[in-house]
LOVEX-203780 format. One record per atom (N, C-alpha, C): residue number from 1; atom name; x, y, z. Coordinates in nm, 2 decimals. Layout:
+-----+----+--------+--------+--------+
|   i | at |      x |      y |      z |
+-----+----+--------+--------+--------+
| NUM | CA |      X |      Y |      Z |
...
+-----+----+--------+--------+--------+
***
This chain:
+-----+----+--------+--------+--------+
|   i | at |      x |      y |      z |
+-----+----+--------+--------+--------+
|   1 |  N |  -5.39 |  18.13 | -10.99 |
|   1 | CA |  -5.36 |  17.98 | -10.98 |
|   1 |  C |  -5.38 |  17.94 | -10.83 |
|   2 |  N |  -5.43 |  17.82 | -10.81 |
|   2 | CA |  -5.45 |  17.77 | -10.68 |
|   2 |  C |  -5.40 |  17.62 | -10.67 |
|   3 |  N |  -5.38 |  17.57 | -10.55 |
|   3 | CA |  -5.34 |  17.44 | -10.53 |
|   3 |  C |  -5.46 |  17.35 | -10.53 |
|   4 |  N |  -5.44 |  17.23 | -10.59 |
|   4 | CA |  -5.55 |  17.13 | -10.58 |
|   4 |  C |  -5.51 |  17.01 | -10.50 |
|   5 |  N |  -5.61 |  16.95 | -10.43 |
|   5 | CA |  -5.58 |  16.83 | -10.35 |
|   5 |  C |  -5.54 |  16.72 | -10.44 |
|   6 |  N |  -5.46 |  16.63 | -10.39 |
|   6 | CA |  -5.41 |  16.51 | -10.46 |
|   6 |  C |  -5.51 |  16.40 | -10.42 |
|   7 |  N |  -5.56 |  16.33 | -10.53 |
|   7 | CA |  -5.64 |  16.21 | -10.50 |
|   7 |  C |  -5.55 |  16.09 | -10.50 |
|   8 |  N |  -5.50 |  16.05 | -10.37 |
|   8 | CA |  -5.41 |  15.95 | -10.36 |
|   8 |  C |  -5.46 |  15.81 | -10.40 |
|   9 |  N |  -5.59 |  15.80 | -10.40 |
|   9 | CA |  -5.65 |  15.67 | -10.44 |
|   9 |  C |  -5.65 |  15.65 | -10.60 |
|  10 |  N |  -5.63 |  15.76 | -10.67 |
|  10 | CA |  -5.64 |  15.75 | -10.82 |
|  10 |  C |  -5.50 |  15.79 | -10.88 |
|  11 |  N |  -5.39 |  15.78 | -10.81 |
|  11 | CA |  -5.26 |  15.82 | -10.87 |
|  11 |  C |  -5.23 |  15.73 | -10.98 |
|  12 |  N |  -5.18 |  15.79 | -11.09 |
|  12 | CA |  -5.13 |  15.71 | -11.20 |
|  12 |  C |  -4.99 |  15.66 | -11.17 |
|  13 |  N |  -4.93 |  15.57 | -11.24 |
|  13 | CA |  -4.80 |  15.51 | -11.21 |
|  13 |  C |  -4.69 |  15.62 | -11.20 |
|  14 |  N |  -4.69 |  15.72 | -11.28 |
|  14 | CA |  -4.59 |  15.83 | -11.27 |
|  14 |  C |  -4.61 |  15.90 | -11.14 |
|  15 |  N |  -4.73 |  15.93 | -11.10 |
|  15 | CA |  -4.75 |  16.00 | -10.97 |
|  15 |  C |  -4.72 |  15.91 | -10.85 |
|  16 |  N |  -4.75 |  15.78 | -10.86 |
|  16 | CA |  -4.71 |  15.69 | -10.76 |
|  16 |  C |  -4.56 |  15.69 | -10.74 |
|  17 |  N |  -4.49 |  15.68 | -10.85 |
|  17 | CA |  -4.34 |  15.68 | -10.84 |
|  17 |  C |  -4.29 |  15.81 | -10.78 |
|  18 |  N |  -4.35 |  15.92 | -10.82 |
|  18 | CA |  -4.30 |  16.05 | -10.76 |
|  18 |  C |  -4.32 |  16.05 | -10.61 |
|  19 |  N |  -4.44 |  16.01 | -10.56 |
|  19 | CA |  -4.46 |  16.02 | -10.42 |
|  19 |  C |  -4.38 |  15.92 | -10.34 |
|  20 |  N |  -4.36 |  15.80 | -10.40 |
|  20 | CA |  -4.27 |  15.70 | -10.33 |
|  20 |  C |  -4.13 |  15.76 | -10.31 |
|  21 |  N |  -4.08 |  15.82 | -10.42 |
|  21 | CA |  -3.94 |  15.88 | -10.41 |
|  21 |  C |  -3.94 |  15.99 | -10.32 |
|  22 |  N |  -4.04 |  16.08 | -10.33 |
|  22 | CA |  -4.05 |  16.20 | -10.24 |
|  22 |  C |  -4.05 |  16.16 | -10.09 |
|  23 |  N |  -4.14 |  16.07 | -10.05 |
|  23 | CA |  -4.15 |  16.03 |  -9.91 |
|  23 |  C |  -4.03 |  15.95 |  -9.86 |
|  24 |  N |  -3.97 |  15.87 |  -9.95 |
|  24 | CA |  -3.85 |  15.79 |  -9.91 |
|  24 |  C |  -3.74 |  15.90 |  -9.88 |
|  25 |  N |  -3.72 |  15.99 |  -9.97 |
|  25 | CA |  -3.61 |  16.09 |  -9.96 |
|  25 |  C |  -3.64 |  16.18 |  -9.84 |
|  26 |  N |  -3.77 |  16.22 |  -9.81 |
|  26 | CA |  -3.81 |  16.30 |  -9.70 |
|  26 |  C |  -3.77 |  16.22 |  -9.57 |
|  27 |  N |  -3.81 |  16.10 |  -9.55 |
|  27 | CA |  -3.78 |  16.02 |  -9.43 |
|  27 |  C |  -3.63 |  16.00 |  -9.42 |
|  28 |  N |  -3.56 |  15.97 |  -9.52 |
|  28 | CA |  -3.41 |  15.96 |  -9.52 |
|  28 |  C |  -3.35 |  16.09 |  -9.47 |
|  29 |  N |  -3.39 |  16.20 |  -9.53 |
|  29 | CA |  -3.34 |  16.33 |  -9.50 |
|  29 |  C |  -3.36 |  16.37 |  -9.35 |
|  30 |  N |  -3.47 |  16.33 |  -9.30 |
|  30 | CA |  -3.50 |  16.36 |  -9.16 |
|  30 |  C |  -3.41 |  16.28 |  -9.06 |
|  31 |  N |  -3.39 |  16.15 |  -9.10 |
|  31 | CA |  -3.33 |  16.06 |  -9.00 |
|  31 |  C |  -3.19 |  16.03 |  -9.02 |
|  32 |  N |  -3.13 |  16.06 |  -9.14 |
|  32 | CA |  -2.99 |  16.02 |  -9.16 |
|  32 |  C |  -2.90 |  16.14 |  -9.18 |
|  33 |  N |  -2.77 |  16.11 |  -9.17 |
|  33 | CA |  -2.67 |  16.22 |  -9.20 |
|  33 |  C |  -2.63 |  16.23 |  -9.35 |
|  34 |  N |  -2.68 |  16.13 |  -9.42 |
|  34 | CA |  -2.64 |  16.13 |  -9.57 |
|  34 |  C |  -2.77 |  16.10 |  -9.65 |
|  35 |  N |  -2.86 |  16.20 |  -9.66 |
|  35 | CA |  -2.99 |  16.17 |  -9.73 |
|  35 |  C |  -2.97 |  16.15 |  -9.88 |
|  36 |  N |  -2.86 |  16.20 |  -9.93 |
|  36 | CA |  -2.84 |  16.18 | -10.08 |
|  36 |  C |  -2.80 |  16.04 | -10.12 |
|  37 |  N |  -2.77 |  15.96 | -10.02 |
|  37 | CA |  -2.74 |  15.82 | -10.05 |
|  37 |  C |  -2.86 |  15.75 | -10.12 |
|  38 |  N |  -2.82 |  15.68 | -10.23 |
|  38 | CA |  -2.93 |  15.61 | -10.31 |
|  38 |  C |  -3.00 |  15.51 | -10.22 |
|  39 |  N |  -3.13 |  15.52 | -10.21 |
|  39 | CA |  -3.20 |  15.42 | -10.13 |
|  39 |  C |  -3.21 |  15.29 | -10.20 |
|  40 |  N |  -3.18 |  15.28 | -10.33 |
|  40 | CA |  -3.18 |  15.15 | -10.41 |
|  40 |  C |  -3.05 |  15.08 | -10.39 |
|  41 |  N |  -2.95 |  15.14 | -10.33 |
|  41 | CA |  -2.82 |  15.08 | -10.31 |
|  41 |  C |  -2.82 |  14.97 | -10.21 |
|  42 |  N |  -2.73 |  14.87 | -10.23 |
|  42 | CA |  -2.73 |  14.76 | -10.13 |
|  42 |  C |  -2.65 |  14.81 | -10.01 |
|  43 |  N |  -2.58 |  14.92 | -10.01 |
|  43 | CA |  -2.51 |  14.97 |  -9.90 |
|  43 |  C |  -2.60 |  15.08 |  -9.83 |
|  44 |  N |  -2.65 |  15.04 |  -9.71 |
|  44 | CA |  -2.75 |  15.13 |  -9.65 |
|  44 |  C |  -2.69 |  15.26 |  -9.60 |
|  45 |  N |  -2.76 |  15.37 |  -9.59 |
|  45 | CA |  -2.71 |  15.49 |  -9.52 |
|  45 |  C |  -2.70 |  15.46 |  -9.37 |
|  46 |  N |  -2.62 |  15.54 |  -9.30 |
|  46 | CA |  -2.61 |  15.53 |  -9.16 |
|  46 |  C |  -2.74 |  15.58 |  -9.09 |
|  47 |  N |  -2.81 |  15.48 |  -9.03 |
|  47 | CA |  -2.94 |  15.52 |  -8.96 |
|  47 |  C |  -2.91 |  15.52 |  -8.81 |
|  48 |  N |  -2.93 |  15.63 |  -8.75 |
|  48 | CA |  -2.91 |  15.64 |  -8.60 |
|  48 |  C |  -3.00 |  15.55 |  -8.52 |
|  49 |  N |  -2.95 |  15.51 |  -8.41 |
|  49 | CA |  -3.03 |  15.43 |  -8.32 |
|  49 |  C |  -3.16 |  15.50 |  -8.27 |
|  50 |  N |  -3.14 |  15.62 |  -8.23 |
|  50 | CA |  -3.25 |  15.71 |  -8.18 |
|  50 |  C |  -3.30 |  15.79 |  -8.30 |
|  51 |  N |  -3.43 |  15.77 |  -8.32 |
|  51 | CA |  -3.49 |  15.84 |  -8.44 |
|  51 |  C |  -3.56 |  15.96 |  -8.40 |
|  52 |  N |  -3.57 |  16.06 |  -8.49 |
|  52 | CA |  -3.63 |  16.19 |  -8.46 |
|  52 |  C |  -3.78 |  16.19 |  -8.49 |
|  53 |  N |  -3.86 |  16.18 |  -8.39 |
|  53 | CA |  -4.01 |  16.19 |  -8.41 |
|  53 |  C |  -4.06 |  16.33 |  -8.42 |
|  54 |  N |  -3.98 |  16.43 |  -8.36 |
|  54 | CA |  -4.03 |  16.57 |  -8.35 |
|  54 |  C |  -4.06 |  16.63 |  -8.49 |
|  55 |  N |  -3.97 |  16.61 |  -8.58 |
|  55 | CA |  -3.99 |  16.67 |  -8.71 |
|  55 |  C |  -4.11 |  16.61 |  -8.78 |
|  56 |  N |  -4.13 |  16.48 |  -8.77 |
|  56 | CA |  -4.25 |  16.41 |  -8.83 |
|  56 |  C |  -4.37 |  16.46 |  -8.76 |
|  57 |  N |  -4.37 |  16.47 |  -8.63 |
|  57 | CA |  -4.48 |  16.52 |  -8.56 |
|  57 |  C |  -4.52 |  16.66 |  -8.60 |
|  58 |  N |  -4.42 |  16.75 |  -8.60 |
|  58 | CA |  -4.45 |  16.89 |  -8.64 |
|  58 |  C |  -4.51 |  16.90 |  -8.78 |
|  59 |  N |  -4.45 |  16.82 |  -8.87 |
|  59 | CA |  -4.50 |  16.83 |  -9.01 |
|  59 |  C |  -4.64 |  16.77 |  -9.03 |
|  60 |  N |  -4.65 |  16.64 |  -8.99 |
|  60 | CA |  -4.78 |  16.57 |  -9.03 |
|  60 |  C |  -4.89 |  16.61 |  -8.93 |
|  61 |  N |  -4.87 |  16.63 |  -8.81 |
|  61 | CA |  -4.97 |  16.68 |  -8.72 |
|  61 |  C |  -5.03 |  16.81 |  -8.77 |
|  62 |  N |  -4.94 |  16.90 |  -8.80 |
|  62 | CA |  -4.99 |  17.03 |  -8.85 |
|  62 |  C |  -5.06 |  17.02 |  -8.98 |
|  63 |  N |  -5.02 |  16.93 |  -9.07 |
|  63 | CA |  -5.09 |  16.90 |  -9.20 |
|  63 |  C |  -5.24 |  16.86 |  -9.16 |
|  64 |  N |  -5.25 |  16.77 |  -9.07 |
|  64 | CA |  -5.38 |  16.71 |  -9.04 |
|  64 |  C |  -5.47 |  16.82 |  -8.97 |
|  65 |  N |  -5.41 |  16.90 |  -8.89 |
|  65 | CA |  -5.49 |  17.01 |  -8.83 |
|  65 |  C |  -5.54 |  17.11 |  -8.93 |
|  66 |  N |  -5.45 |  17.15 |  -9.03 |
|  66 | CA |  -5.48 |  17.25 |  -9.13 |
|  66 |  C |  -5.57 |  17.20 |  -9.24 |
|  67 |  N |  -5.55 |  17.07 |  -9.28 |
|  67 | CA |  -5.62 |  17.02 |  -9.39 |
|  67 |  C |  -5.66 |  16.88 |  -9.37 |
|  68 |  N |  -5.78 |  16.86 |  -9.32 |
|  68 | CA |  -5.83 |  16.73 |  -9.30 |
|  68 |  C |  -5.84 |  16.64 |  -9.42 |
|  69 |  N |  -5.87 |  16.70 |  -9.53 |
|  69 | CA |  -5.89 |  16.62 |  -9.66 |
|  69 |  C |  -5.75 |  16.57 |  -9.70 |
|  70 |  N |  -5.65 |  16.65 |  -9.69 |
|  70 | CA |  -5.51 |  16.61 |  -9.73 |
|  70 |  C |  -5.47 |  16.50 |  -9.63 |
|  71 |  N |  -5.49 |  16.52 |  -9.50 |
|  71 | CA |  -5.45 |  16.42 |  -9.40 |
|  71 |  C |  -5.52 |  16.29 |  -9.43 |
|  72 |  N |  -5.65 |  16.29 |  -9.47 |
|  72 | CA |  -5.72 |  16.16 |  -9.50 |
|  72 |  C |  -5.65 |  16.09 |  -9.62 |
|  73 |  N |  -5.62 |  16.17 |  -9.72 |
|  73 | CA |  -5.55 |  16.12 |  -9.84 |
|  73 |  C |  -5.42 |  16.06 |  -9.80 |
|  74 |  N |  -5.34 |  16.13 |  -9.72 |
|  74 | CA |  -5.21 |  16.08 |  -9.67 |
|  74 |  C |  -5.22 |  15.95 |  -9.59 |
|  75 |  N |  -5.33 |  15.94 |  -9.50 |
|  75 | CA |  -5.35 |  15.82 |  -9.43 |
|  75 |  C |  -5.38 |  15.70 |  -9.52 |
|  76 |  N |  -5.46 |  15.73 |  -9.62 |
|  76 | CA |  -5.49 |  15.62 |  -9.72 |
|  76 |  C |  -5.36 |  15.58 |  -9.79 |
|  77 |  N |  -5.28 |  15.68 |  -9.83 |
|  77 | CA |  -5.15 |  15.65 |  -9.90 |
|  77 |  C |  -5.06 |  15.57 |  -9.82 |
|  78 |  N |  -5.03 |  15.61 |  -9.70 |
|  78 | CA |  -4.93 |  15.54 |  -9.61 |
|  78 |  C |  -4.98 |  15.40 |  -9.57 |
|  79 |  N |  -5.11 |  15.38 |  -9.57 |
|  79 | CA |  -5.16 |  15.25 |  -9.54 |
|  79 |  C |  -5.15 |  15.15 |  -9.66 |
|  80 |  N |  -5.15 |  15.21 |  -9.78 |
|  80 | CA |  -5.14 |  15.13 |  -9.90 |
|  80 |  C |  -5.01 |  15.12 |  -9.97 |
|  81 |  N |  -4.92 |  15.21 |  -9.96 |
|  81 | CA |  -4.80 |  15.22 | -10.05 |
|  81 |  C |  -4.69 |  15.13 | -10.01 |
|  82 |  N |  -4.66 |  15.10 |  -9.88 |
|  82 | CA |  -4.55 |  15.01 |  -9.84 |
|  82 |  C |  -4.42 |  15.05 |  -9.90 |
|  83 |  N |  -4.37 |  15.17 |  -9.86 |
|  83 | CA |  -4.24 |  15.22 |  -9.91 |
|  83 |  C |  -4.13 |  15.12 |  -9.90 |
|  84 |  N |  -4.13 |  15.04 |  -9.79 |
|  84 | CA |  -4.02 |  14.95 |  -9.76 |
|  84 |  C |  -4.00 |  14.85 |  -9.87 |
|  85 |  N |  -4.10 |  14.83 |  -9.96 |
|  85 | CA |  -4.08 |  14.73 | -10.07 |
|  85 |  C |  -3.99 |  14.79 | -10.18 |
|  86 |  N |  -3.96 |  14.92 | -10.17 |
|  86 | CA |  -3.88 |  14.99 | -10.27 |
|  86 |  C |  -3.73 |  14.98 | -10.24 |
|  87 |  N |  -3.69 |  14.93 | -10.13 |
|  87 | CA |  -3.55 |  14.94 | -10.09 |
|  87 |  C |  -3.49 |  14.80 | -10.06 |
|  88 |  N |  -3.36 |  14.79 | -10.06 |
|  88 | CA |  -3.29 |  14.66 | -10.04 |
|  88 |  C |  -3.25 |  14.64 |  -9.90 |
|  89 |  N |  -3.20 |  14.74 |  -9.83 |
|  89 | CA |  -3.14 |  14.71 |  -9.70 |
|  89 |  C |  -3.24 |  14.69 |  -9.59 |
|  90 |  N |  -3.21 |  14.60 |  -9.50 |
|  90 | CA |  -3.30 |  14.57 |  -9.39 |
|  90 |  C |  -3.32 |  14.69 |  -9.30 |
|  91 |  N |  -3.21 |  14.76 |  -9.27 |
|  91 | CA |  -3.22 |  14.88 |  -9.18 |
|  91 |  C |  -3.31 |  14.99 |  -9.24 |
|  92 |  N |  -3.29 |  15.01 |  -9.37 |
|  92 | CA |  -3.37 |  15.11 |  -9.44 |
|  92 |  C |  -3.52 |  15.07 |  -9.45 |
|  93 |  N |  -3.54 |  14.94 |  -9.47 |
|  93 | CA |  -3.68 |  14.89 |  -9.46 |
|  93 |  C |  -3.75 |  14.92 |  -9.33 |
|  94 |  N |  -3.67 |  14.89 |  -9.22 |
|  94 | CA |  -3.72 |  14.92 |  -9.09 |
|  94 |  C |  -3.75 |  15.07 |  -9.06 |
|  95 |  N |  -3.66 |  15.15 |  -9.11 |
|  95 | CA |  -3.68 |  15.30 |  -9.10 |
|  95 |  C |  -3.80 |  15.34 |  -9.17 |
|  96 |  N |  -3.83 |  15.29 |  -9.29 |
|  96 | CA |  -3.95 |  15.34 |  -9.36 |
|  96 |  C |  -4.08 |  15.29 |  -9.30 |
|  97 |  N |  -4.08 |  15.16 |  -9.25 |
|  97 | CA |  -4.19 |  15.11 |  -9.17 |
|  97 |  C |  -4.22 |  15.20 |  -9.05 |
|  98 |  N |  -4.11 |  15.22 |  -8.97 |
|  98 | CA |  -4.12 |  15.30 |  -8.85 |
|  98 |  C |  -4.18 |  15.44 |  -8.89 |
|  99 |  N |  -4.12 |  15.51 |  -8.99 |
|  99 | CA |  -4.16 |  15.64 |  -9.03 |
|  99 |  C |  -4.31 |  15.64 |  -9.07 |
| 100 |  N |  -4.35 |  15.55 |  -9.15 |
| 100 | CA |  -4.49 |  15.54 |  -9.19 |
| 100 |  C |  -4.58 |  15.53 |  -9.07 |
| 101 |  N |  -4.54 |  15.44 |  -8.98 |
| 101 | CA |  -4.62 |  15.42 |  -8.86 |
| 101 |  C |  -4.64 |  15.55 |  -8.77 |
| 102 |  N |  -4.52 |  15.62 |  -8.76 |
| 102 | CA |  -4.52 |  15.75 |  -8.69 |
| 102 |  C |  -4.61 |  15.85 |  -8.76 |
| 103 |  N |  -4.60 |  15.86 |  -8.89 |
| 103 | CA |  -4.68 |  15.95 |  -8.97 |
| 103 |  C |  -4.83 |  15.92 |  -8.95 |
| 104 |  N |  -4.86 |  15.80 |  -8.96 |
| 104 | CA |  -5.01 |  15.76 |  -8.95 |
| 104 |  C |  -5.06 |  15.80 |  -8.81 |
| 105 |  N |  -4.98 |  15.78 |  -8.71 |
| 105 | CA |  -5.02 |  15.81 |  -8.57 |
| 105 |  C |  -5.04 |  15.96 |  -8.56 |
| 106 |  N |  -4.95 |  16.04 |  -8.61 |
| 106 | CA |  -4.96 |  16.19 |  -8.60 |
| 106 |  C |  -5.07 |  16.24 |  -8.69 |
| 107 |  N |  -5.10 |  16.18 |  -8.80 |
| 107 | CA |  -5.21 |  16.23 |  -8.89 |
| 107 |  C |  -5.34 |  16.20 |  -8.81 |
| 108 |  N |  -5.35 |  16.08 |  -8.75 |
| 108 | CA |  -5.48 |  16.05 |  -8.68 |
| 108 |  C |  -5.50 |  16.15 |  -8.56 |
| 109 |  N |  -5.39 |  16.17 |  -8.49 |
| 109 | CA |  -5.40 |  16.27 |  -8.37 |
| 109 |  C |  -5.44 |  16.41 |  -8.42 |
| 110 |  N |  -5.38 |  16.45 |  -8.53 |
| 110 | CA |  -5.42 |  16.58 |  -8.58 |
| 110 |  C |  -5.56 |  16.59 |  -8.63 |
| 111 |  N |  -5.61 |  16.48 |  -8.69 |
| 111 | CA |  -5.75 |  16.48 |  -8.73 |
| 111 |  C |  -5.85 |  16.48 |  -8.61 |
| 112 |  N |  -5.80 |  16.43 |  -8.50 |
| 112 | CA |  -5.89 |  16.43 |  -8.38 |
| 112 |  C |  -5.88 |  16.56 |  -8.30 |
| 113 |  N |  -5.78 |  16.65 |  -8.34 |
| 113 | CA |  -5.77 |  16.78 |  -8.27 |
| 113 |  C |  -5.89 |  16.87 |  -8.31 |
| 114 |  N |  -5.95 |  16.94 |  -8.21 |
| 114 | CA |  -6.05 |  17.03 |  -8.24 |
| 114 |  C |  -6.00 |  17.14 |  -8.33 |
| 115 |  N |  -6.08 |  17.19 |  -8.42 |
| 115 | CA |  -6.04 |  17.30 |  -8.51 |
| 115 |  C |  -6.02 |  17.43 |  -8.43 |
| 116 |  N |  -5.91 |  17.50 |  -8.47 |
| 116 | CA |  -5.88 |  17.63 |  -8.39 |
| 116 |  C |  -5.98 |  17.73 |  -8.41 |
+-----+----+--------+--------+--------+
***
């Protein structure tokens, strides 16, 4: 058995919902003290003033360096999906926009990195 690449451009609704939930929970888990808080709730989780870019850099830069095809798919996905539309609170919307921008930056940097 082997892993197959995800075609982010051709995701069906169930796959779209899975990845939206996955990335929202990932970003919440990285940046908040209470990641289990429902992101659909009108009561936002406690979002720290200073955000953690290191974890996003380590994860997504390395993804881009290791798998250019996956990185290109993720770039497409984060430019198209607008995770912030899935949540109610202004602070959480801002966190998701910021996270997607950071991810896009590190994916681009990783793609520009010469192969090891």
